[in-house]
C-alpha positions as CSV (number, residue, x, y, z in Angstrom):
1,M,220.0,21.7,-106.0
2,S,219.8,20.4,-109.6
3,T,218.9,16.8,-110.5
4,H,222.4,16.1,-111.6
5,Q,223.8,17.3,-108.2
6,E,221.3,15.1,-106.4
7,Q,222.4,12.1,-108.4
8,D,226.1,12.8,-107.6
9,L,225.2,12.9,-103.9
10,N,223.4,9.6,-103.9
11,I,226.0,7.4,-105.6
12,D,226.1,3.9,-104.1
13,G,223.3,4.9,-101.7
14,I,225.3,7.6,-100.0
15,S,223.3,10.8,-99.5
16,E,224.3,14.3,-98.6
17,K,223.1,13.7,-95.0
18,D,225.3,10.6,-94.8
19,V,228.3,12.7,-95.7
20,I,227.4,15.4,-93.1
21,D,226.8,12.8,-90.4
22,Y,230.2,11.2,-91.1
23,L,232.1,14.4,-91.0
24,Q,230.4,15.4,-87.8
25,K,231.3,12.1,-86.2
26,H,234.9,12.4,-87.5
27,P,235.9,16.0,-87.1
28,R,239.6,15.2,-87.7
29,F,238.9,13.7,-91.2
30,F,240.4,16.5,-93.2
31,E,243.3,16.8,-90.8
32,N,244.2,13.3,-91.6
33,N,243.5,13.8,-95.3
34,L,245.1,17.0,-96.2
35,D,245.5,16.1,-99.8
36,I,241.7,16.0,-100.2
37,L,241.3,19.3,-98.4
38,S,243.7,21.1,-100.7
39,E,241.7,19.8,-103.8
40,L,238.3,21.0,-102.6
41,R,236.9,24.1,-104.3
42,L,233.8,26.0,-103.4
43,P,231.9,28.7,-105.3
44,H,232.4,32.3,-104.2
45,P,229.9,35.2,-104.5
46,S,232.4,36.7,-106.9
47,G,232.0,33.7,-109.2
48,T,235.6,32.5,-108.7
49,A,236.2,29.1,-107.1
50,I,238.1,29.2,-103.8
51,S,239.5,26.6,-101.4
52,L,237.6,25.4,-98.4
53,I,239.9,27.2,-96.0
54,E,239.4,30.5,-97.9
55,R,235.6,30.0,-97.7
56,Q,235.9,29.3,-93.9
57,V,237.9,32.5,-93.5
58,D,235.1,34.4,-95.4
59,V,232.4,32.8,-93.2
60,L,234.3,33.6,-90.0
61,R,234.9,37.2,-91.2
62,D,231.2,37.6,-91.9
63,N,230.2,36.2,-88.5
64,N,232.7,38.5,-86.8
65,H,231.2,41.5,-88.6
66,K,227.7,40.5,-87.4
67,L,228.9,40.1,-83.8
68,E,230.6,43.5,-84.0
69,Q,227.3,45.0,-85.2
70,K,225.4,43.4,-82.3
71,L,228.0,44.6,-79.8
72,N,227.8,48.1,-81.2
73,N,224.0,48.0,-81.0
74,L,224.2,46.9,-77.3
75,I,226.7,49.7,-76.5
76,Q,224.4,52.3,-78.1
77,I,221.4,51.0,-76.2
78,A,223.4,51.2,-72.9
79,R,224.4,54.8,-73.7
80,D,220.9,55.8,-74.6
81,N,219.7,54.3,-71.3
82,D,222.3,56.2,-69.4
83,R,221.2,59.4,-71.0
84,L,217.5,58.6,-70.2
85,N,218.4,57.8,-66.6
86,G,220.1,61.2,-66.3
87,R,217.0,62.9,-67.7
88,I,214.7,61.0,-65.4
89,Q,216.8,62.1,-62.4
90,K,216.6,65.8,-63.5
91,M,212.8,65.4,-63.7
92,A,212.7,63.8,-60.3
93,L,214.7,66.6,-58.7
94,A,212.6,69.3,-60.5
95,L,209.4,67.8,-59.2
96,M,210.8,67.5,-55.6
97,E,211.5,71.2,-55.6
98,T,207.9,72.2,-56.4
99,T,205.8,73.6,-53.6
100,A,202.5,74.3,-55.5
101,L,200.3,72.6,-58.0
102,D,201.0,75.3,-60.6
103,E,204.7,74.6,-60.2
104,V,204.2,70.9,-60.8
105,F,202.5,71.5,-64.2
106,Y,205.2,74.1,-65.1
107,A,208.1,71.8,-64.2
108,V,206.6,68.9,-66.2
109,Q,206.3,71.0,-69.3
110,V,209.8,72.6,-69.0
111,I,211.6,69.3,-68.3
112,L,209.8,67.4,-71.1
113,R,210.6,70.1,-73.6
114,S,214.2,70.8,-72.5
115,E,215.4,67.3,-71.6
116,F,213.1,65.0,-73.7
117,N,212.7,67.3,-76.8
118,A,208.9,67.2,-76.6
119,D,207.3,69.5,-79.2
120,S,204.1,69.7,-77.2
121,T,202.8,68.5,-73.8
122,T,199.4,68.3,-72.2
123,L,198.8,67.2,-68.6
124,R,195.2,66.5,-67.6
125,C,194.0,65.4,-64.2
126,F,190.8,63.5,-63.4
127,H,190.2,65.2,-60.0
128,T,189.6,68.8,-58.8
129,P,192.4,70.3,-56.8
130,T,191.8,70.9,-53.1
131,D,193.0,74.5,-53.2
132,A,192.5,77.3,-55.7
133,T,194.9,77.4,-58.6
134,T,195.7,79.7,-61.5
135,L,195.8,76.7,-63.9
136,D,193.3,76.7,-66.8
137,D,190.1,74.7,-66.1
138,S,190.9,72.4,-69.0
139,S,193.7,70.9,-66.9
140,F,191.1,69.2,-64.7
141,I,188.6,66.9,-66.5
142,E,186.1,64.3,-65.6
143,K,186.8,60.7,-66.4
144,D,183.4,60.0,-67.8
145,A,182.0,57.6,-70.4
146,A,182.7,60.0,-73.2
147,L,186.4,60.3,-72.3
148,E,186.8,56.5,-71.8
149,K,185.3,55.9,-75.2
150,L,187.6,58.5,-76.8
151,F,190.7,56.9,-75.3
152,A,189.4,53.4,-75.1
153,K,192.8,51.7,-75.9
154,F,194.6,53.9,-73.4
155,F,192.3,53.1,-70.5
156,E,192.1,49.4,-71.5
157,K,195.8,48.9,-71.4
158,N,196.4,51.2,-68.3
159,K,200.0,51.8,-69.5
160,P,201.8,54.1,-71.9
161,V,200.5,54.0,-75.5
162,C,202.6,55.3,-78.4
163,G,201.8,56.1,-82.0
164,S,199.5,58.3,-84.0
165,L,196.3,59.7,-82.6
166,E,192.9,59.9,-84.2
167,E,192.0,63.4,-85.2
168,S,189.4,63.8,-82.4
169,Q,192.0,62.7,-79.8
170,A,194.6,65.1,-81.1
171,H,192.3,68.0,-81.0
172,F,191.2,67.2,-77.5
173,L,194.7,67.1,-76.2
174,F,196.6,69.6,-78.3
175,D,194.0,72.1,-79.5
176,D,195.3,74.5,-82.2
177,N,198.6,72.5,-82.4
178,A,196.8,69.2,-83.1
179,D,197.5,69.2,-86.9
180,A,201.2,69.5,-86.4
181,I,201.5,66.6,-83.9
182,I,201.9,63.3,-85.8
183,S,203.2,61.0,-83.1
184,T,202.3,60.9,-79.4
185,A,203.0,59.1,-76.2
186,L,200.0,58.8,-73.9
187,V,201.1,58.2,-70.3
188,P,198.9,57.3,-67.4
189,I,199.5,59.5,-64.3
190,S,199.4,57.0,-61.4
191,S,199.1,57.5,-57.7
192,Q,199.3,54.3,-55.7
193,Q,197.1,51.9,-57.8
194,E,194.8,54.7,-59.2
195,V,195.2,56.5,-62.5
196,I,194.5,60.2,-61.6
197,G,195.4,61.7,-65.0
198,M,197.0,61.5,-68.4
199,L,200.0,63.0,-69.9
200,A,200.3,63.5,-73.7
201,I,203.8,64.1,-75.2
202,G,203.5,65.1,-78.8
203,S,206.1,65.2,-81.5
204,Y,206.4,66.6,-85.1
205,D,208.4,63.5,-86.0
206,I,206.3,60.5,-87.0
207,N,209.1,58.1,-85.9
208,R,209.5,59.6,-82.4
209,F,206.8,57.6,-80.8
210,H,205.7,54.3,-82.3
211,P,203.8,51.2,-81.0
212,A,206.9,49.0,-80.9
213,M,209.0,51.2,-78.7
214,G,209.7,50.5,-75.0
215,T,207.7,52.3,-72.5
216,L,209.4,51.6,-69.2
217,F,210.8,55.1,-68.8
218,L,207.5,56.6,-69.7
219,T,205.9,54.6,-66.9
220,Y,208.5,56.0,-64.5
221,I,207.6,59.5,-65.6
222,G,203.9,58.9,-65.0
223,E,204.5,57.5,-61.6
224,M,206.7,60.3,-60.5
225,I,204.2,62.9,-61.6
226,G,201.4,61.0,-60.0
227,R,203.1,60.9,-56.6
228,T,203.9,64.6,-56.8
229,L,200.4,65.5,-57.7
230,E,198.7,63.3,-55.1
231,P,198.9,65.8,-52.1
232,Y,197.0,68.5,-54.1
233,F,193.8,66.4,-54.5
234,N,191.3,64.9,-52.1
């Protein structure tokens, strides 16, 4: 506000706040003084002076547009959640149909790639299976000090961690495909209150997994896989 405007608003000791307070206490002022209302002019973004009523219409139209955007965003979130629920259900059914440890690993990979568009997946367990399996030995690793240091943030939070991996982490999880994976979701595989493994879901899209994204559905996935794996370990 210019000095000239400030002086105009303080004539006879009446400030801008005084005017605001008066109008708030007398909401029918303009209704009782229509001649003043018709003479008021306000600046418009286009540079043309418009009436107070026209300006109110513009404000209401703008507010309505913002509310429509918020509503559309909420509708889109609801639709996305519905789709995620359907995918989670498919994973649950696929895991329920498995009868061997090998089938669990295979089902996890197939569902994540087909339903969740994962570009690469790695499932590692921290225990040795009770019975013999055809799975590669790298599927079963020891949760030692070196592993906890390599994935310190993951073990510290004990919940899904999303974002970019360090080079050493990516190579540990994705081997020859590590250079192509630029965003990852690390999910703890939980059985009861114990973390028995880790699931890495990799993507070629840097925006697919980011630190600010919600991880509730990833937690569900980790818990489902953990409960399914539990019978195969001591």
